Each structure stands twice: as C-alpha cells, then as structure tokens.
N, C-alpha and C positions, 0 to 999 in steps of 0.2 A: 503494499498498499504505500501512497505517497503521502509526506507528511511535510508541510512547510513551517520551518523554525526561525523565529526571528531572534536576532541577538542586539542587544544593547551595550551601550558604554564600551568598557574595555574590551569586552568578549568581541563587539563588532571590530575594535582596533586588531585584536589578535587573530582574529579569522580573516581579517583583510575583506571581509563582506557583512552586511546587515542580514542576510537571508541565507539559508541553508535548504535544500530540496533533497529530503532524505527517502531512501526506499526501506521500509521495514516490514518485516513479517507480520500478517493480521495478527491481531491480538496481544501487540506490543505494548509494554508498559513504558511510562515515564523513565524507570530506572534502566530498563532495557535500551531505551533511546540515548539515554546519557552515555552508556557504555558504547553504545555505536558512534556516537559523536565523539568519544575519546578516541577509538580506533581511527577513525577519519582526519580528525584534527588534534594532535597529541599535545600540539600548544594550548590547548584549552582544557586539558585534563586536570590540571592544578587548580584551575578557579570553577571547574563544576561542582563539587562539593558544597561550596557555599551559595549557589544560585537558588532561586525560587523559580519554580516552573509553573506557567501559567497553560493551561490547556482550555481552547475555547473561552479565555479571556476570565477563567476562574483557577485560582492556585489549586495545585493538584500534587500529592505525596507520589513516591516511587512507584507505589502499586496502582495507581491509577491506569487505566488502560485508553491507549490512545486510538481514536475512531480513524477509518479512511478520510482524507480531506483534510484532517483538524488542522488547526493552525495553534502552533505551541510558541510560545515566548519564552526565553531565557532571560530571568532578570537577576543582574548582580547585586550584591549588598550595595545599598547608598550609603554615602557618609557624607560629612560635612557638619556645617552648623551656623 
C-alpha cells in the first residue's frame, strides 16, 4: 500500500525533502513504518524515537494500523521559549 509521510523541521532538512512516498505491506503499523523509514533513511534513525506521529491528523502510537492512502506526519519535538 502507498503511504504519504510528511516531514517537518529538522527531519525535513536531514532527509532533504518534506515528503516521503512509502510502499508498505497492508496492515502495517506506525512502529513498522518507522522501522522501514530507518532502513531507507538511516540519517533519520537517531531522531525517530523522539517524534510524535499523526495518522490522518490524529496522534497515533506505535501499534496503530495505517490504512492505504493514509497521510502520516512525523512531528519532531518542539523547543523554545
């Protein structure tokens, strides 16, 4: 199944793009998707444990199942003051 993954802030800079098009097996979870991204983009691996993941504009945990065509956003931690 095809999944569009949006990257923001430093994730976008490290990947060199703001959007990834992934091909994942049906029934993939958020955790499985993050492992797939680590394999394709090793430079992101150290940052992914800290990201929040939104699936269909709702925060989702690692066990959440991703549906075909779903839009996923990786949201890095925000700092500042």
